[in-house]
C-alpha positions in Angstrom: -8.3 -5.5 -12.3 -9.6 -2.6 -14.9 -11.3 0.7 -13.7 -14.4 1.5 -15.3 -15.8 4.5 -14.7 -17.7 6.9 -11.5 -20.7 8.4 -11.5 -22.7 10.3 -8.3 -25.6 8.8 -6.5 -29.1 9.2 -8.5 -27.3 9.7 -11.8 -27.9 7.0 -14.7 -25.6 4.5 -14.5 -23.8 3.3 -17.7 -25.4 1.7 -20.3 -22.9 -1.3 -20.0 -24.0 -2.8 -17.1 -26.1 -5.6 -17.1 -29.7 -5.5 -15.4 -29.3 -6.9 -13.2 -26.3 -5.0 -11.2 -28.8 -1.8 -12.5 -31.9 -3.1 -10.6 -29.4 -3.7 -7.4 -28.2 -0.2 -8.0 -31.4 1.3 -8.2 -32.6 -1.0 -4.8 -29.9 0.5 -2.9 -30.5 4.0 -3.8 -34.2 3.8 -3.2 -33.3 2.7 0.4 -31.0 5.0 0.8 -33.7 7.7 0.2 -36.3 6.3 1.9 -34.1 5.9 5.1 -33.2 9.8 4.4 -30.1 9.2 4.4 -27.8 12.1 2.9 -25.8 11.0 0.2 -24.5 14.6 -1.3 -21.0 13.4 -2.6 -21.2 10.2 -2.8 -20.1 8.3 -6.1 -20.5 4.8 -7.6 -16.7 3.2 -8.8 -17.6 0.7 -11.6 -14.0 -1.5 -12.1 -14.1 -5.0 -14.1 -12.6 -8.4 -12.5 -12.2 -11.2 -15.0 -14.1 -9.0 -16.8 -16.9 -9.0 -14.4 -18.5 -5.9 -13.0 -18.0 -4.9 -9.5 -19.5 -1.6 -8.0 -18.9 0.1 -5.0 -20.3 3.0 -3.3 -18.5 5.3 -1.3 -20.2 4.0 2.1 -18.9 0.5 1.5 -21.8 -0.9 -0.5 -20.4 -3.5 -3.4 -22.8 -5.1 -5.6 -21.2 -7.8 -8.4 -22.8 -10.2 -10.8 -22.9 -14.0 -8.9 -20.8 -16.1 -11.5 -23.4 -18.7 -13.4 -26.2 -16.5 -12.6 -28.5 -13.9 -13.6 -28.7 -11.8 -10.1 -26.4 -9.8 -8.4 -25.9 -9.6 -5.0 -25.7 -6.2 -2.8 -23.2 -7.0 -0.1 -20.7 -4.6 1.6 -16.3 -4.1 0.8 -15.2 -5.2 4.6 -17.7 -8.4 4.3 -17.5 -9.7 0.4 -15.9 -12.8 0.5 -16.8 -13.7 -2.6 -14.2 -15.9 -4.7 -13.3 -14.2 -7.7 -11.6 -17.6 -9.1 -14.8 -19.3 -10.2 
């Protein structure tokens, strides 16, 4: 696993992220804002596993690319059972 970077909620994510991941990030942040969830001090952490980006939010939200598809999956760190050997 390779550590990428961290950035605060609401800040611009790294331009290197694929569009589906960027869209999923925006969706999560919009939902948090609409729910009135305070996110002061929260940050996203980008890592790469086998060259694929995985983005985790401090609350346990996880976003990853779906292997073989142009789509992102929003899940939880605790519930993510994706097989990374694909």
